[in-house]
N, C-alpha and C positions, 0 to 999 in steps of 0.2 A: 429390754433395750433403749433408746432413744425417747420412743416416741409413744411408751405407754405410759406414763408419769401425767402429761396435761398436753392442751392442745399450745400452750404458748413455746414449749420445747420446739413443736411441729414449727413453728411461725417464725423464731429465730433461727432455723435451720434453715428455711425458704429464703430469709434474707442474708445469711451467709453465701447461699450460691449466687443469689444476684448483686451482692455488694462486689462480688469476683470480677463478674462478667462487668458490672459499669467500670474499674477501674482495667479492664483489661482494654474495653472497645473506648474510653476518653480519648477524646481528641486534646487533654491540655493536661500539662506536670498535674493542675490543682484539683482536675474531677479526678486522677490518679489517687490522689491522697485521700479526697472524701472517700472513692471508694473502698480505701486500705482502713479507716476513721469507721467506719457503717459495719466495717468487717469485724476488727475488732470488738466493737461494741454486740453485736449478735453473736459470735460465741462463746463469750464471757459467760450468758446465763447457761448455755448447752453445758460449762463445765464444771459450773459451781452448783454444789449439791448441801444444803444447808446440816445433812445427815451427819455429813462424811469431811471430818476437819483437814484431811490431807486436799478434798477438792477445792475444799474453799481456797484454801493458801496458795495452791496453782494457778485459781483463778486473779487472784489480788498480781502474784507474782506475773503474769501471763499480762496481767494491766498495764503492770508499770513497766516491763518489758519492751512492750510495744508501743507502748506513747512514748516510751525516749527513743527509739528509732523513729516513729512516726515526727518528733522535732526535731530530729535531725534530718530527716528526708525534706521538711518545709521550710529548714532555714535551709539547706543546700539548692532549694531547686527557687526558692525568692533570691538570694544572693545571684544565682546565675543568671536571672532573669535582669537582677538590677547592675550586676558588674558586667555581664556579656549580654550586648545587646540584640545578638543574634541567636543566641542558644548554641556558639559554638560548641567543638568538646576542646573542653579543659582539662587536662590530668588532673588538679584539684578537687575540681567540682564534681569529677565523674567517680573519682576514688568516695568521697564525701557520699555520691547517691548509691554509688553499688555497695559502701557498707551500711549507708542506713538498711536498704533492701537483704545485704547479708543476717544481719542484725532481725531482720523483719522473719527469718525464716529458718533461722537456728543456723547457717552455717560457718563454721571456723573461719578467725579465732573469738565468735561471738556467740559463740555455743554452749557458753557453761548453763546458760537457763534451760538447756532445751529436754536434757535427760531427768533435770529438777521437778519439772513442770510435769511431761509424761507422767512420773512416778506416782502422781495425785490423781489420774485419769481413768475413766472407765475405757473399755477397750475399745469403743466406740469412738470415744473421743481421742482418742490416743489415733487412731485411724485418719479421723478426720487432721489431727494435728499434721501427720506426717505424708499425708498426700492433697486434698485439697487446698490446705494452707500456705503450699507450695507455688501454686500457680500463679499469682497475683506476682509477689518478691521476682519470682525468675522472668517472667514476661517485662517488668518492668526495668530488670536486671539488662535487658536483651535490648533495650532502646537506647541505652548509654553506657555502654562498656566501656572498661578502661582491659586491654586485654592481658598485657604484661601485669599489671597487678591482677587482674581475675587467674591469671597462671599460675603463682606463687599461690595464691586463696586455693585454689581445685584443689592442688598437691596436698597442701597444708590438711583441708579437708578429708583427703581420702588419708592420709597416715592419722589423725585423731580419731577418725571414722574406726580404721581398725584395733589402735593401740587400744584404745577406750574402750572398746568391747572384750577384753580379752580376758578381767578380772570378776565381770559383772555376774551375780547371782540372779538378780531379777530381770524375767523376760522383757519387762516394758524398758528397761534401760539401753537392754543388749539390743533390742528395736531403735531404741533411738538411736546409737549409736550405728547401727547400722545405715540408718537414715541418713545419716551425717556424711559417712562414707557415697553411698549415694548419692549425694549431692553436689559430691567435687564431679561425678561421672556427669551428672544433667548440664554442670555448668560446661563441660567441656562440649556436653552433645547443640548446647544452644547455642556457642559458638561456632560451630561445624553449621547446623542449620537447624529451623524452627522443627521440620517436619520429625528430623531425627531426635530432637529433646519428645516431641507429641509420643512418639513411639515407645522411646524410653520411658516415659514418665507413664503412660499407659500399662506397659507391663510391669514396671516398679508397683504403681497402684495396684493391678492386678494378683500380684505375688503379696502385697502386703496386707492386703484385704482377707485370704485365704487364713495367713498366719493369726490376724487379729479374730478372726470368725472360728477359728477351731479352740482358740486360747480363752474366748466369749465363753462359747456353750458346754465348755468341761471347767470356767472359771478358774483358769491356770494361771497365776502371776509370778512365781518363783520357778527355776530351772530345778531345785528338788521336790516340787511336787510332780514333774514330771516321772521322776522315780519311783514315788511311793504310790503312785496310782496304777489300780490294774488294770490298764488297758486295753484294747482289743489291738489283736499286732499289726490286725490292718493300716490300723489309725495312724499307729507307730510309723508303720512303713511309708503313709501320706504324710504326715509328719515329716519324714526324711526326707521325700521327694521335694516338699516343698523347702524344707531349710536347705537346700542342696540349690534349687531352684535360684532361690534369694541370694547365693552366694555366688555365683555365675559359674556353676561347673557345665563343662561342656555338653552334656546331651540334652539340657533340660533349657526352658524358655528363655531366663534371665540368662542364658550366656550370649542370645542371640543378637541382643543391641549393644553390648559389651564386644562382641567380636565386630560389628560394623567399627565401631571406633578404635579399637585398636587396629584395624586395618586402614584408616583414616591416619591414625596420628604416624604408622610405620611410613606409608606413601609419601606422606608431607615432613618426614624426618624429626616427630619430637620422638627421639627414642629417648629420652632422660626420664619425661613424663608418662611414655607407654609403660616401660622397667617400673617405674614408682606404682605406677596403677595394677599392673599387672602382681607386681609382689605385696600389696597390701590385699588386693582379691583374695591371695592365697593365705594373708592372714585370719579373715574374715571368714572363711573354708576352716580354717583350721579351729575356729571356736564353735562354728556350728557344728562339724563334724562333733566335735567333743561330746556336744550336749546329746546328738544323735546316738552317738556309739554308747554313751551312759545308759540312756534313756533304754537303748534295745537290752542290753547286756545286763542292766541290772534286774534280773528276774527274781531273784532270791528274797528282791523287798516287798513282794507279791502281799499285799495284807488284807485278807478275804472280806475285810468289812468295809474299803473302799473299792467297791465295784461300779465301773463309769457304763452305765448303760444310756446309749445315744439314740435319740430318734432316728427311724427310718427314714426321713426326708434330711433330715441333718447330714444323717453317712452318704447319703444317696450324691448333695451338693458337694461335699469334699471329696468324694470316688471322682466325680466330672470336673471340678476343677484342678484336681490332679494328674486327673488325665492330659489335660490341656498344658500342661507344665512339661509331661513327659513331650509331648508334638513340638517342642523349640526342637527335637533333634533334627526330624524334618524339614522345619524352618531354615538350622543353621545350617546341613547337609547342602541346600540345594540353593540356598541364595547367593554361594559365592563360584558356583561351577560355571 
């Protein structure tokens, strides 16, 4: 895992956590910027690995992209402080600040670096980038929002996240496009309320952590590995449940926060946005189901020398988390009665 190399990695991991807390609790924009910079400088040592060229390339790309976003953010807040004396809402500056935050978290239309960098990472680093690294930019985004601009961006996010994942063979790229798609939902959630965003974020992080954990312990990085390996049928079934939960299919836990947001959209007459969001969720479900369908039906590819034996405690963890995913049915059924 992450901590079995040396204590330095653990040190940087704790700095990563504290830098996010610094940014969120800062009472000035400069404090937020300092937190973002510490976060960047603590995440790079976690990505880079001298034995793996892809990881070194990913860390360099990540550094360059995040530096550009930080420069943009710093420029925006300094210009705003000098030109607008009391930091009032100004369309141009709010778009600039929002854009730099979107670049930070890999949101469309600044998403091109995101799948490429994830491709060079281990599963644990992928998990950190897809979950924890989204917290600071999302909360800073909520401080200074341009609503009309964000509505356009969240629709682009949902569309690109759905369409980009269709032709992917790499599971890491697939998860990154799924993350871009979920980012659109998260932006809408934070426009409604911070509590709803927290709910969506926790459930999304929970689902992502299960998927990354399963892929990590089985050392799977590409879709065809799911077909070749002689996996336990129960394990395939758990994968099936968690994929569908991530796609937001009704009985599962992933549907619960989406349902709350769809209800809000319909009650506030956001018909076009809700239509696009639901339609793109169907496309994401399509490519999840396609993987699972092939994974379960391609039994004739069982090669006897590829046998996966999972440790018992790993299997129990996957079983418990999958059962939690199924309990989404209980939440969803009783919430709106």
